[in-house]
C-alpha positions in Angstrom: 0.1 -0.2 -0.1 1.5 3.4 -0.9 1.5 6.2 1.9 0.9 9.6 0.4 2.4 12.8 2.0 0.4 15.1 3.3 1.7 18.3 1.6 2.1 19.2 -1.8 6.0 19.5 -2.6 7.7 20.8 -5.7 9.3 18.9 -8.4 12.6 20.3 -7.0 11.8 19.3 -3.5 10.7 15.7 -4.8 14.2 15.2 -6.5 15.9 16.5 -3.3 14.2 13.8 -1.3 14.8 10.8 -4.1 18.8 12.0 -3.6 18.3 10.9 0.3 16.5 7.9 0.2 17.0 4.2 -1.4 13.1 4.1 -1.2 10.9 3.8 -4.6 9.4 7.2 -4.5 6.5 8.3 -7.2 5.6 12.0 -7.7 2.0 12.7 -9.2 0.4 15.9 -9.2 2.7 17.4 -6.3 2.1 14.2 -3.9 4.8 11.7 -3.1 4.3 8.0 -2.8 6.4 5.4 -1.4 6.2 2.2 -3.4 6.9 -0.9 -1.4 9.2 -3.2 -3.5 7.9 -5.6 -6.1 6.6 -9.2 -4.8 8.8 -12.2 -6.2 5.5 -13.3 -8.3 5.6 -9.6 -10.1 9.3 -9.8 -10.7 8.8 -13.2 -12.6 6.1 -12.0 -14.7 7.7 -8.7 -15.1 11.1 -10.4 -16.2 8.9 -13.0 -18.6 7.2 -10.2 -20.2 10.4 -8.3 -20.9 11.9 -11.1 -22.5 9.0 -11.6 -24.9 8.5 -8.0 -25.9 12.3 -8.0 -26.3 12.2 -10.5 -28.6 9.4 -9.2 -30.6 10.9 -6.0 -31.0 14.4 -7.1 -32.1 15.1 -7.2 -35.7 12.0 -4.9 -36.4 12.2 -1.4 -37.7 10.5 0.3 -34.7 12.0 3.3 -32.5 10.1 1.1 -29.5 12.8 0.0 -26.9 12.1 -2.3 -23.9 13.1 -1.1 -20.5 13.1 -3.3 -17.2 12.0 -1.3 -14.3 12.6 0.6 -12.3 12.7 3.2 -15.0 12.5 7.2 -14.3 9.8 8.8 -16.6 9.3 12.3 -17.0 6.1 12.8 -18.2 5.1 16.6 -18.8 1.4 17.4 -20.0 1.3 20.7 -22.3 -2.2 22.4 -21.9 
């Protein structure tokens, strides 16, 4: 179960927090969530899915890439 902080933080504060911990942190709309480590079952499924997706894309003319978690993703919505 993720636990949210009670206050909103800036993206700069979030990056500072990430630099001070080994915990998995997520930042969503100004709220920081701490994520638990994935289970062994989750890791098995994730690994197998990664291998299959990689094999499917290998040799194809595509800009798609497969990455295994954890992976930092920066998504910005422009309105």
